[in-house]
N, C-alpha and C positions, 0 to 999 in steps of 0.2 A: 683749511680745517682749523687753523689756529685763530683766525679772525672770528670764526663762529663761536669758538670757545670763549674768547674775550668778550664778544657781544652778549653771550648768555650771562656771563658773570656781571658785566656792567648793567645790562637790562634788569636783572633781578635785584641788584643793589639799588638801582633807581626806584624800582617798585617798593623795596623795603624802606627807602628814604621817604617816599610818598606816604606809606603806611604810618611811619613814625610821626610825620608832621600832621597827617590827617587826624590821627587819634591822640596826638600830644604825648607820645611815648618819649620820655627823656633819656632812657638808657640805650637807645638805638638798637633794640632787639630785632626790629623789623629788618634793618640792614644786615645784621649778622645772620639771621635765619634765611632771609631771601638770598643773601650772598652765598651761603652754603648750598642752598638749592640750585643756584646758578652754576656753582662748581660741579656739583654732582651731575646735573643735566648736561653741562658742557663736556665733562669727561665721558659720559655715556655716549653722547653723539660723536665725539672724537674717536673713541675706541670702535664704535660701530662702523664709521666711515673708513677707518684704517684697516679693519678686518675685511671690509668689502673690497677695498683697493688691493689688498694683499691677495685675495682670492681671484680677482680679475686679472692680476699680473702674473699669476702662476706661483709666486712665492719662491721660485728657484733661482733667484739672483745670487751670484757669488758676492761675498763680502770683499771689500778692498784688500788686495794682497793675496787673494785666493784664486785658484783656477776653478773652472766649472765643476771639476770633480770633487771640490771641497778641500783639496790639499793646498797648503801655502806655497806660494811661488818663491823662488830663490832671489828674485829681483833682477835676474838676467833675462835678456831676450833670447828665445830659442833661436839657434843658428842652423840647426839641421834636424834630422829625424831624432826623436827621443829614443833613449836606450831602454 
């Protein structure tokens, strides 16, 4: 997903560079505008794919240091039945 984001930004910046050179724009507004479009489009695609992956995975994964029930663990390994 990160590579696609970077590719979108780079691709749009190159398009902006071409626009600046094709029409002789000295202030590089084509790079700025197209770069921003690349960032917006890349973020949209990144968020869309991340949400789809979260839905496909169930989204119920425990965070590091948490048990499945959502409570933080004490760092000790359980040695017997829980009280």
